[in-house]
TINU-890353 format. One record per residue (C-alpha): x negated, y negated, z; residue in one letter. Coordinates in steps of 0.001 Angstrom, whole numbers, padded with zeros to 6 digits, always signed. Layout:
// TINU-890353
XYZA;...
***
This chain:
// TINU-890353
-065844-072713+254149M;-067808-075241+252116A;-067330-075193+248368E;-070981-074300+247718I;-070720-071370+250132E;-067661-070049+248304R;-069486-070319+244986E;-072576-068546+246291L;-070501-065783+247863L;-068732-065226+244543D;-072108-064944+242790V;-073355-062514+245443A;-070289-060309+245005R;-070662-060272+241227E;-074358-059436+241445A;-073770-056661+243977A;-071016-055121+241878R;-073235-055177+238795A;-075911-053237+240686A;-073361-050863+242191A;-072073-049930+238743A;-075582-048863+237732E;-076048-046862+240911L;-072768-044989+240621L;-073649-043912+237077Q;-076814-042259+238417R;-075767-040994+241842F;-075809-037216+242073G;-078010-036772+239004Q;-081603-035591+238895R;-083702-038688+239659P;-085923-040118+236931T;-088792-042587+236953G;-089633-041616+240529L;-092630-043376+242112Q;-093805-044117+245650T;-094776-047350+247401K;-096288-047533+250882T;-096440-043772+251578T;-095444-040531+249774P;-092155-040661+251707T;-091330-044219+250517D;-089822-043708+247055P;-088581-046004+244322V;-086534-044648+241437S;-085263-045753+238062E;-081947-046498+239820A;-083643-049111+242036D;-085213-050807+239032V;-082110-050784+236830V;-079859-051995+239654A;-082246-054841+240404E;-082277-055823+236734A;-078475-056003+236819A;-078648-058376+239775I;-081250-060524+238040H;-079028-060765+234962A;-076151-062173+237014V;-078354-064585+238962L;-080170-065798+235863N;-076837-066503+234188R;-075027-068126+237102R;-077865-069620+239188R;-080827-070031+236821P;-082688-072582+238942G;-082770-070567+242164D;-085692-068519+243468A;-085355-064749+243915I;-087060-062443+246408L;-086307-058838+245503A;-087588-055531+246819E;-088907-054186+243529E;-089629-057394+241607G;-091223-059444+244370G;-091002-063212+244708D;-089910-065171+241636M;-090099-068905+242108G;-087363-071280+241085G;-087099-075044+241111E;-084078-075207+243413G;-083853-075199+247204E;-082015-071874+247339L;-083481-068377+247357R;-081703-065098+246703W;-082938-062184+248812V;-082013-058915+247146V;-082162-055190+247843D;-080627-053381+244863P;-080582-050016+246641L;-080947-049842+250406D;-081007-046178+251314G;-083049-044875+248389T;-083907-041589+250129V;-080220-040939+250818N;-079421-041763+247195F;-082072-039386+245854L;-080920-036541+248105F;-077263-037005+247179G;-076267-038401+250584I;-073492-041002+250128P;-074975-043596+252475A;-076552-046413+250472F;-075674-050028+249737V;-076521-053067+247661V;-077554-056137+249653S;-077462-059657+248166V;-077991-062823+250201A;-078605-066493+249464C;-080652-068599+251860R;-081836-072163+252247D;-084394-073653+254631A;-081959-073310+257551Q;-081156-069633+256957G;-078365-067620+255378G;-075665-069322+253326L;-073868-066295+251882A;-074347-062558+252006G;-072805-059361+250685V;-073432-055730+251593V;-071601-053485+249131L;-071072-049756+249661D;-070300-048394+246174P;-069163-044945+247327V;-066634-046122+249914R;-065768-049267+247933E;-066440-051367+251020E;-067617-054931+250548C;-068883-056652+253687F;-069354-060392+253289A;-069896-063644+255150A;-070930-067252+254706T;-072604-069648+257117R;-069341-071305+258104S;-066863-068495+257399G;-065902-065252+259131P;-067348-061824+258500A;-065046-059767+256317T;-064596-056229+255019L;-062743-056181+251695N;-061358-059606+252554G;-060146-058740+256062E;-061828-060416+259030V;-063951-058100+261181V;-065516-058540+264613R;-068414-056805+266252G;-068292-054833+269485S;-067718-056624+272772Q;-069276-053806+274781R;-070502-054970+278190D;-071977-051691+279456D;-075080-050406+277677L;-074582-046894+279039S;-071489-046475+276838T;-072944-048174+273741A;-073461-046341+270450L;-076772-047665+269125V;-078113-047366+265578A;-081751-047488+264582T;-084138-046616+261777G;-087708-045438+261336F;-090674-046489+259252G;-092542-044418+256678Y;-096028-044278+258231A;-096644-041405+260655A;-098225-043591+263328G;-095337-046014+263343A;-092869-043134+263534R;-094631-041742+266586A;-094337-045084+268401R;-090720-045467+267312Q;-089993-041992+268693A;-091345-043123+272054A;-088935-046067+272005V;-086009-043772+271190V;-087021-041597+274141A;-086615-044669+276385R;-083344-045784+274832V;-081492-042475+274487L;-080974-041753+278213P;-079649-045269+278745R;-076953-045356+276021V;-074007-043290+274814R;-075932-041953+271813D;-078205-042873+268913I;-077345-042882+265200R;-079740-043036+262242R;-078059-043664+258864V;-081138-044507+256802G;-080117-047885+255365A;-080733-051022+257407A;-078190-053157+255565A;-075523-050505+256136M;-076480-050317+259820D;-076010-054063+260132L;-072698-054059+258280A;-071361-051177+260346W;-072439-052934+263532T;-070657-056068+262326A;-067363-054190+262028C;-067730-052286+265296G;-068663-048822+264035R;-071852-049224+266060F;-072162-051304+269206D;-075757-052343+268512A;-078670-051829+266132Y;-082414-052297+266291Y;-085288-051485+263958E;-088895-052493+263404R;-090621-052764+260054G;-087581-054018+258150V;-088200-056375+255242K;-086349-059637+254499P;-084307-057991+251734W;-083187-055231+254140D;-081599-057601+256636I;-080879-060968+254981A;-077240-060291+254152A;-076480-057930+257018G;-077873-060230+259700S;-075680-063086+258490L;-072610-060827+258454I;-073352-059524+261955A;-073858-063041+263286S;-070579-064256+261810R;-068903-061188+263350A;-069752-062588+266779G;-072879-060568+267577L;-076242-061816+268794M;-079041-061435+266234V;-082511-061499+267759Q;-085940-061150+266189E;-088234-058457+267564L;-091708-060014+267534P;-094606-058150+265969A;-097152-056427+268203T;-100788-055490+267617E;-099670-052102+266284E;-096202-052641+264878D;-094394-055037+262579A;-091583-057206+263826G;-087958-056292+263478G;-084389-057133+264333V;-082031-056456+267229L;-078266-056956+266978V;-075949-056457+269924A;-073116-057999+271953P;-074284-060799+274221S;-073538-058811+277384A;-076036-056022+276605V;-078638-057545+274301I;-081120-058500+277036E;-081059-055024+278587E;-081471-053359+275211L;-084239-055778+274231A;-086248-054753+277285E;-086000-051107+276226L;-087081-051639+272619V;-089707-054349+273206A;
***
């Protein structure tokens, strides 16, 4: 692992832990500062904002020249060639409903793609991490993705958008996929889906409408875990997305979700 990658991974871990500390203080409490974004079912809470501020504090102290793209704060330009892509709370709906399935996602990218990424699950104390040249790890131990070669026995994760029309089209895709696989899972946090696919808890994952901060860290981790990461191109009706699967089944699954 290159020295710069080790440094960036250390920064990502520190930033993610700072956000996680803020989230754990608020998890299980009555939410405050609740607002909505794209639809009434797309919430943002005080926890999102405070956790993002904690990440910014670490990045501003340790990497002050880098750009930052964050879910709540938008794009903040920096003079350097590196950009941090941050989701302080992926799984906000789960968090607000008291469901312990949410993560912090912190990634650093350059013009060629991901350099370092961390997906931190504060409740389970699980830290998934990877760098461009290093292995995918869970709490420091190397992990590998599924090597499933038969789609009919694959456990596939997915997620759904917030707009009703998009959900209807996504339901039609699930109706195609479900008879062809072992089963479908829907956790409600894209970064967690990617991390769990990277360590073999799921065989594959696909979702449309994800944002860069949802998948920047998790896609790098999944790739370094030996999985294929493929972009789902946008259509006239739907946004693009991501598909992650073992090489032996990705083409078959891609045909189903295209």
